[in-house]
C-alpha positions as a Markdown table, in Angstrom:
| # | Residue | x | y | z |
|---|---|---|---|---|
| 1 | Unk | 101.8 | 83.2 | 110.6 |
| 2 | Unk | 101.5 | 79.5 | 109.6 |
| 3 | Unk | 98.2 | 78.0 | 110.6 |
| 4 | Unk | 97.7 | 75.0 | 112.3 |
| 5 | Unk | 98.2 | 71.8 | 110.1 |
| 6 | Unk | 95.2 | 69.8 | 111.6 |
| 7 | Unk | 92.1 | 71.8 | 111.9 |
| 8 | Unk | 91.1 | 72.2 | 115.5 |
| 9 | Unk | 94.5 | 72.4 | 116.9 |
| 10 | Unk | 94.8 | 75.3 | 119.3 |
| 11 | Unk | 96.9 | 78.2 | 118.1 |
| 12 | Unk | 99.6 | 79.8 | 120.2 |
| 13 | Unk | 99.1 | 83.1 | 122.1 |
| 14 | Unk | 101.8 | 84.5 | 119.8 |
| 15 | Unk | 99.4 | 84.7 | 117.0 |
| 16 | Unk | 98.5 | 88.3 | 116.0 |
| 17 | Unk | 94.9 | 89.0 | 116.0 |
| 18 | Unk | 95.4 | 91.5 | 113.1 |
| 19 | Unk | 96.6 | 88.5 | 110.7 |
| 20 | Unk | 93.6 | 86.0 | 111.2 |
| 21 | Unk | 90.4 | 84.8 | 109.8 |
| 22 | Unk | 88.0 | 82.3 | 111.2 |
| 23 | Unk | 87.1 | 79.1 | 109.3 |
| 24 | Unk | 84.7 | 76.2 | 110.4 |
| 25 | Unk | 86.1 | 72.8 | 110.0 |
| 26 | Unk | 83.4 | 70.4 | 108.6 |
| 27 | Unk | 84.1 | 67.0 | 107.9 |
| 28 | Unk | 80.8 | 65.9 | 106.5 |
| 29 | Unk | 80.7 | 68.6 | 103.8 |
| 30 | Unk | 82.8 | 66.9 | 101.1 |
| 31 | Unk | 84.6 | 68.4 | 98.4 |
| 32 | Unk | 82.8 | 71.8 | 97.7 |
| 33 | Unk | 81.8 | 73.2 | 94.4 |
| 34 | Unk | 83.3 | 76.4 | 93.4 |
| 35 | Unk | 81.1 | 79.4 | 93.8 |
| 36 | Unk | 82.6 | 81.8 | 91.2 |
| 37 | Unk | 79.9 | 84.3 | 92.0 |
| 38 | Unk | 80.2 | 84.6 | 95.7 |
| 39 | Unk | 80.6 | 88.0 | 97.1 |
| 40 | Unk | 83.8 | 89.6 | 96.0 |
| 41 | Unk | 85.2 | 89.8 | 99.6 |
| 42 | Unk | 84.8 | 86.2 | 100.1 |
| 43 | Unk | 85.4 | 84.8 | 96.5 |
| 44 | Unk | 89.3 | 84.5 | 97.0 |
| 45 | Unk | 89.1 | 81.9 | 99.7 |
| 46 | Unk | 87.5 | 79.5 | 97.2 |
| 47 | Unk | 89.9 | 80.2 | 94.5 |
| 48 | Unk | 92.8 | 79.8 | 96.8 |
| 49 | Unk | 91.7 | 76.4 | 97.8 |
| 50 | Unk | 90.7 | 75.1 | 94.5 |
| 51 | Unk | 93.9 | 76.2 | 92.6 |
| 52 | Unk | 96.9 | 74.8 | 94.7 |
| 53 | Unk | 99.4 | 76.5 | 92.7 |
| 54 | Unk | 97.5 | 79.7 | 92.1 |
| 55 | Unk | 100.1 | 81.8 | 94.1 |
| 56 | Unk | 102.7 | 80.7 | 91.4 |
| 57 | Unk | 100.9 | 82.3 | 88.5 |
| 58 | Unk | 99.3 | 85.2 | 90.4 |
| 59 | Unk | 100.7 | 88.6 | 89.3 |
| 60 | Unk | 101.7 | 91.4 | 91.7 |
| 61 | Unk | 98.6 | 93.3 | 91.0 |
| 62 | Unk | 96.4 | 90.3 | 91.5 |
| 63 | Unk | 98.0 | 89.5 | 94.8 |
| 64 | Unk | 97.4 | 93.0 | 96.0 |
| 65 | Unk | 93.8 | 92.7 | 95.0 |
| 66 | Unk | 93.4 | 89.7 | 97.0 |
| 67 | Unk | 95.0 | 91.2 | 99.9 |
| 68 | Unk | 92.5 | 93.8 | 99.9 |
| 69 | Unk | 89.8 | 91.3 | 99.8 |
| 70 | Unk | 91.3 | 89.8 | 103.0 |
| 71 | Unk | 91.4 | 92.9 | 104.6 |
| 72 | Unk | 87.8 | 93.7 | 104.2 |
| 73 | Unk | 86.8 | 90.1 | 105.4 |
| 74 | Unk | 89.0 | 90.8 | 108.7 |
| 75 | Unk | 87.0 | 94.2 | 108.9 |
| 76 | Unk | 83.9 | 92.5 | 108.8 |
| 77 | Unk | 84.8 | 89.6 | 111.1 |
| 78 | Unk | 86.2 | 91.7 | 113.6 |
| 79 | Unk | 82.9 | 93.8 | 113.8 |
| 80 | Unk | 81.1 | 90.6 | 114.3 |
| 81 | Unk | 80.4 | 89.9 | 118.1 |
| 82 | Unk | 80.1 | 86.2 | 117.9 |
| 83 | Unk | 83.3 | 85.7 | 115.8 |
| 84 | Unk | 85.2 | 88.0 | 118.2 |
| 85 | Unk | 84.1 | 85.9 | 121.0 |
| 86 | Unk | 85.2 | 82.7 | 118.9 |
| 87 | Unk | 88.4 | 84.0 | 118.1 |
| 88 | Unk | 89.1 | 84.8 | 121.8 |
| 89 | Unk | 88.2 | 81.4 | 122.9 |
| 90 | Unk | 90.4 | 79.6 | 120.3 |
| 91 | Unk | 93.3 | 81.7 | 121.4 |
| 92 | Unk | 92.6 | 81.2 | 125.2 |
| 93 | Unk | 92.0 | 85.0 | 125.6 |
| 94 | Unk | 88.9 | 84.8 | 127.6 |
| 95 | Unk | 89.4 | 87.0 | 130.6 |
| 96 | Unk | 86.8 | 89.6 | 129.5 |
| 97 | Unk | 84.1 | 87.2 | 128.6 |
| 98 | Unk | 81.3 | 86.0 | 130.7 |
| 99 | Unk | 81.8 | 82.5 | 131.9 |
| 100 | Unk | 78.4 | 81.1 | 130.7 |
| 101 | Unk | 79.4 | 82.6 | 127.0 |
| 102 | Unk | 82.7 | 80.9 | 127.3 |
| 103 | Unk | 81.2 | 77.5 | 128.1 |
| 104 | Unk | 78.7 | 77.8 | 125.3 |
| 105 | Unk | 81.3 | 78.7 | 122.8 |
| 106 | Unk | 83.5 | 76.0 | 123.8 |
| 107 | Unk | 81.4 | 73.5 | 123.1 |
| 108 | Unk | 81.6 | 74.1 | 119.3 |
| 109 | Unk | 84.9 | 75.6 | 119.3 |
| 110 | Unk | 86.8 | 72.3 | 118.2 |
| 111 | Unk | 84.9 | 72.6 | 114.9 |
| 112 | Unk | 86.6 | 76.0 | 114.1 |
| 113 | Unk | 90.3 | 77.0 | 113.3 |
| 114 | Unk | 92.3 | 80.2 | 113.0 |
| 115 | Unk | 93.6 | 80.5 | 109.6 |
| 116 | Unk | 96.2 | 82.6 | 107.7 |
| 117 | Unk | 94.7 | 85.8 | 106.3 |
| 118 | Unk | 96.4 | 86.3 | 102.8 |
| 119 | Unk | 97.9 | 83.0 | 101.7 |
| 120 | Unk | 96.4 | 79.7 | 100.5 |
| 121 | Unk | 97.9 | 77.7 | 103.3 |
| 122 | Unk | 99.7 | 74.9 | 101.4 |
| 123 | Unk | 101.0 | 73.5 | 104.7 |
| 124 | Unk | 97.7 | 72.2 | 105.8 |
| 125 | Unk | 97.1 | 68.6 | 104.5 |
| 126 | Unk | 95.6 | 68.1 | 101.4 |
| 127 | Unk | 92.6 | 66.1 | 102.6 |
| 128 | Unk | 91.6 | 68.8 | 105.0 |
| 129 | Unk | 91.9 | 71.8 | 102.8 |
| 130 | Unk | 88.4 | 71.3 | 101.2 |
| 131 | Unk | 86.6 | 70.6 | 104.6 |
| 132 | Unk | 87.0 | 74.4 | 105.9 |
| 133 | Unk | 84.2 | 76.8 | 105.2 |
| 134 | Unk | 84.7 | 80.6 | 105.7 |
| 135 | Unk | 82.6 | 81.7 | 108.4 |
| 136 | Unk | 80.5 | 84.7 | 107.1 |
| 137 | Unk | 79.9 | 87.7 | 109.5 |
| 138 | Unk | 76.3 | 89.2 | 109.8 |
| 139 | Unk | 77.2 | 92.1 | 107.5 |
| 140 | Unk | 78.2 | 90.1 | 104.6 |
| 141 | Unk | 75.4 | 87.5 | 104.7 |
| 142 | Unk | 72.8 | 89.6 | 102.3 |
| 143 | Unk | 75.7 | 89.6 | 99.7 |
| 144 | Unk | 76.2 | 85.9 | 99.9 |
| 145 | Unk | 72.6 | 85.3 | 99.6 |
| 146 | Unk | 72.1 | 87.5 | 96.6 |
| 147 | Unk | 75.2 | 86.2 | 94.7 |
| 148 | Unk | 74.1 | 82.5 | 95.5 |
| 149 | Unk | 70.6 | 83.1 | 94.4 |
| 150 | Unk | 69.8 | 85.9 | 92.3 |
| 151 | Unk | 73.2 | 86.2 | 90.2 |
| 152 | Unk | 73.5 | 84.7 | 86.7 |
| 153 | Unk | 75.1 | 81.5 | 88.3 |
| 154 | Unk | 72.7 | 81.3 | 90.9 |
| 155 | Unk | 69.7 | 80.8 | 88.4 |
| 156 | Unk | 67.1 | 81.6 | 91.2 |
| 157 | Unk | 67.2 | 78.0 | 92.3 |
| 158 | Unk | 65.0 | 76.9 | 95.2 |
| 159 | Unk | 65.6 | 76.8 | 98.6 |
| 160 | Unk | 67.5 | 73.6 | 99.2 |
| 161 | Unk | 69.9 | 74.0 | 96.1 |
| 162 | Unk | 70.7 | 77.7 | 97.2 |
| 163 | Unk | 71.5 | 76.3 | 100.7 |
| 164 | Unk | 73.5 | 73.5 | 99.6 |
| 165 | Unk | 75.6 | 76.0 | 97.2 |
| 166 | Unk | 76.2 | 78.2 | 100.3 |
| 167 | Unk | 76.9 | 75.5 | 102.7 |
| 168 | Unk | 79.4 | 73.8 | 100.6 |
| 169 | Unk | 82.2 | 76.6 | 101.3 |
| 170 | Unk | 80.6 | 79.1 | 103.7 |
| 171 | Unk | 79.2 | 78.9 | 107.3 |
| 172 | Unk | 76.9 | 80.8 | 109.4 |
| 173 | Unk | 74.6 | 80.1 | 112.3 |
| 174 | Unk | 70.9 | 80.0 | 111.0 |
| 175 | Unk | 72.0 | 79.7 | 107.3 |
| 176 | Unk | 69.2 | 77.5 | 106.3 |
| 177 | Unk | 66.4 | 79.9 | 107.9 |
| 178 | Unk | 68.2 | 82.9 | 106.1 |
| 179 | Unk | 68.2 | 81.1 | 102.8 |
| 180 | Unk | 64.4 | 80.1 | 103.2 |
| 181 | Unk | 63.5 | 83.9 | 103.8 |
| 182 | Unk | 65.6 | 85.4 | 101.0 |
| 183 | Unk | 64.3 | 82.8 | 98.2 |
| 184 | Unk | 60.6 | 83.0 | 99.6 |
| 185 | Unk | 60.8 | 87.1 | 99.3 |
| 186 | Unk | 62.6 | 87.3 | 95.8 |
| 187 | Unk | 60.5 | 89.3 | 93.7 |
| 188 | Unk | 61.8 | 87.7 | 90.3 |
| 189 | Unk | 60.8 | 84.1 | 91.6 |
| 190 | Unk | 57.4 | 85.5 | 92.7 |
| 191 | Unk | 56.8 | 87.0 | 89.3 |
| 192 | Unk | 58.0 | 84.0 | 87.5 |
| 193 | Unk | 55.5 | 81.9 | 89.3 |
| 194 | Unk | 52.5 | 84.1 | 88.5 |
| 195 | Unk | 49.9 | 85.5 | 90.9 |
| 196 | Unk | 48.0 | 83.1 | 93.0 |
| 197 | Unk | 44.4 | 82.6 | 91.9 |
| 198 | Unk | 42.0 | 84.7 | 93.6 |
| 199 | Unk | 39.1 | 82.8 | 95.1 |
| 200 | Unk | 35.8 | 84.1 | 95.6 |
| 201 | Unk | 34.1 | 84.3 | 99.2 |
| 202 | Unk | 32.3 | 81.1 | 100.3 |
| 203 | Unk | 28.5 | 81.6 | 100.3 |
| 204 | Unk | 28.6 | 79.5 | 103.5 |
| 205 | Unk | 25.5 | 77.6 | 104.3 |
| 206 | Unk | 22.5 | 78.6 | 102.3 |
| 207 | Unk | 19.0 | 78.8 | 104.3 |
| 208 | Unk | 16.1 | 78.2 | 101.9 |
| 209 | Unk | 13.0 | 80.6 | 102.7 |
| 210 | Unk | 10.4 | 78.6 | 100.6 |
| 211 | Unk | 10.0 | 75.1 | 98.7 |
| 212 | Unk | 12.5 | 74.7 | 95.7 |
| 213 | Unk | 14.1 | 77.8 | 96.3 |
| 214 | Unk | 17.3 | 75.7 | 96.7 |
| 215 | Unk | 17.7 | 72.4 | 95.0 |
| 216 | Unk | 20.6 | 69.9 | 95.2 |
| 217 | Unk | 21.5 | 67.2 | 92.7 |
| 218 | Unk | 23.4 | 64.1 | 92.7 |
| 219 | Unk | 23.9 | 60.8 | 90.8 |
| 220 | Unk | 23.6 | 57.2 | 91.9 |
| 221 | Unk | 25.9 | 55.3 | 89.6 |
| 222 | Unk | 26.8 | 51.7 | 88.6 |
| 223 | Unk | 23.2 | 50.4 | 88.6 |
| 224 | Unk | 22.1 | 47.4 | 86.5 |
| 225 | Unk | 20.9 | 48.3 | 83.0 |
| 226 | Unk | 17.2 | 48.7 | 82.7 |
| 227 | Unk | 14.9 | 47.6 | 79.9 |
| 228 | Unk | 15.3 | 51.4 | 78.6 |
| 229 | Unk | 18.9 | 51.2 | 78.9 |
| 230 | Unk | 19.4 | 53.5 | 82.0 |
| 231 | Unk | 22.0 | 52.9 | 84.1 |
| 232 | Unk | 22.1 | 56.1 | 86.3 |
| 233 | Unk | 19.6 | 57.6 | 88.6 |
| 234 | Unk | 19.4 | 61.4 | 88.8 |
| 235 | Unk | 18.2 | 62.8 | 92.5 |
| 236 | Unk | 16.7 | 66.1 | 93.0 |
| 237 | Unk | 16.2 | 67.1 | 96.6 |
| 238 | Unk | 14.2 | 70.3 | 97.8 |
| 239 | Unk | 16.6 | 71.7 | 100.6 |
| 240 | Unk | 13.5 | 73.5 | 102.5 |
| 241 | Unk | 11.4 | 70.4 | 102.7 |
| 242 | Unk | 13.6 | 67.5 | 101.9 |
| 243 | Unk | 11.3 | 66.1 | 99.0 |
| 244 | Unk | 13.2 | 63.8 | 96.8 |
| 245 | Unk | 12.7 | 63.1 | 93.2 |
| 246 | Unk | 14.5 | 60.7 | 91.0 |
| 247 | Unk | 15.0 | 60.4 | 87.2 |
| 248 | Unk | 16.6 | 57.2 | 85.3 |
| 249 | Unk | 19.4 | 58.3 | 83.2 |
| 250 | Unk | 21.7 | 56.8 | 80.5 |
| 251 | Unk | 24.4 | 59.1 | 81.1 |
| 252 | Unk | 25.6 | 62.0 | 83.4 |
| 253 | Unk | 26.2 | 64.9 | 80.7 |
| 254 | Unk | 25.4 | 68.2 | 81.7 |
| 255 | Unk | 23.0 | 68.9 | 78.7 |
| 256 | Unk | 20.8 | 65.7 | 79.6 |
| 257 | Unk | 20.8 | 66.9 | 83.4 |
| 258 | Unk | 19.7 | 70.2 | 82.4 |
| 259 | Unk | 16.8 | 68.8 | 80.3 |
| 260 | Unk | 15.7 | 66.5 | 83.1 |
| 261 | Unk | 15.5 | 69.3 | 85.4 |
| 262 | Unk | 13.2 | 71.3 | 83.0 |
| 263 | Unk | 11.0 | 68.2 | 82.6 |
| 264 | Unk | 9.5 | 68.5 | 86.2 |
| 265 | Unk | 6.4 | 70.7 | 86.0 |
| 266 | Unk | 6.5 | 71.1 | 89.7 |
| 267 | Unk | 9.3 | 73.8 | 89.3 |
| 268 | Unk | 6.7 | 75.7 | 87.5 |
| 269 | Unk | 4.6 | 76.3 | 90.7 |
| 270 | Unk | 7.6 | 78.3 | 92.1 |
| 271 | Unk | 9.4 | 79.9 | 89.3 |
| 272 | Unk | 7.6 | 83.2 | 90.1 |
| 273 | Unk | 9.1 | 83.1 | 93.5 |
| 274 | Unk | 12.7 | 81.9 | 92.4 |
């Protein structure tokens, strides 16, 4: 069966449903990059479009192998309910479909075409060949995600890069959400990034029970230099009484702050309690 030369052109009723696959027409996709590591059942689609003269160089054995791939694609597509319904709408055979479902599918049916199952379709205009993406049935999506992300050419790329590689040649509803979930659950990616830091529990608000049980410290900075060369003011505040003490400082280094803390004799009165 020869496909429509222009994507979106209705296929006549004479088309044999056993000899067609479903592809989506996406003019905004641009020239797709080849996915050599796509699932085996789908990889032949990319090769047949990328190499216009592939049929002239393909051996009899390779041709049989590709035919088997196409047969598997068709089996999986025919088991997908949504693809079944789309094919019926494209062929005009909607007598057994609910009317509301037909209207829903018809709104997007102009983006899809029925294509030949086992040929590279050289009859299609060259500028349209690169705009078709194979519609992936649900049963093959996990394989596509695996080969596009985890295979050696996938390279465990992030969500956006994995999605762009897939969408350049393949299509299914909810692809981005599936890619996002798959990448986030990738064990190798999680292991490479390392474990997240384990944060200790928050102490919450500490309520002091007596004076100087809890003392806070802070600095007032950028003050005019004093006669002794001090430009900072170290503040101590007792959280129980609110009492504040100040000490001029030349710097804010930890050692000097610790020594200033020990200089106040008032701490000694409460050492036994703290």
